[in-house]
C-alpha positions in Angstrom: 3.9 -7.0 -10.8 2.4 -4.9 -8.1 2.8 -6.0 -4.5 -0.3 -7.7 -3.2 -1.7 -6.6 0.1 -4.4 -8.3 2.1 -6.4 -6.5 4.8 -6.8 -7.7 8.4 -7.9 -6.2 11.7 -5.7 -5.8 14.8 -6.8 -6.7 18.3 -7.8 -3.1 18.8 -9.9 -3.1 15.7 -7.7 -1.0 13.4 -7.6 -2.0 9.8 -4.2 -3.5 8.7 -2.4 -4.0 5.4 -0.3 -7.1 5.2 2.2 -7.1 2.4 3.3 -10.5 1.1 6.5 -11.6 -0.7 6.5 -13.8 -3.8 6.3 -16.9 -1.8 3.3 -15.7 0.0 4.9 -15.0 3.5 4.3 -11.9 5.2 6.9 -9.2 4.4 5.5 -6.2 6.1 2.4 -5.4 8.2 1.3 -1.6 8.6 -1.9 0.1 9.5 -4.3 1.1 6.7 -3.9 4.7 7.8 -0.2 4.7 7.3 -0.2 2.8 4.0 -3.0 5.0 2.6 -1.0 8.1 3.5 2.1 6.9 1.8 0.0 6.0 -1.3 -1.4 9.5 -1.5 1.9 11.3 -1.1 3.4 9.3 -4.0 2.5 9.9 -7.6 2.0 7.1 -10.1 3.8 7.1 -13.4 0.7 7.9 -15.3 -0.1 10.9 -13.0 3.5 12.2 -13.4 3.5 11.9 -17.1 0.2 13.9 -17.4 1.6 16.6 -15.2 4.6 17.0 -17.2 2.7 17.5 -20.5 0.7 20.5 -19.1 
């Protein structure tokens, strides 16, 4: 199961991602900008399979 992330705003107004564990408690909070950058740098399984076929 994918990690569920909820969005919040910091006191300065930046968008935040809050990652929760299986019990619903906060495990990690990071800025949307950092989380988005990490997601873009990483390829999904489907993307890596399609690039190997070519």
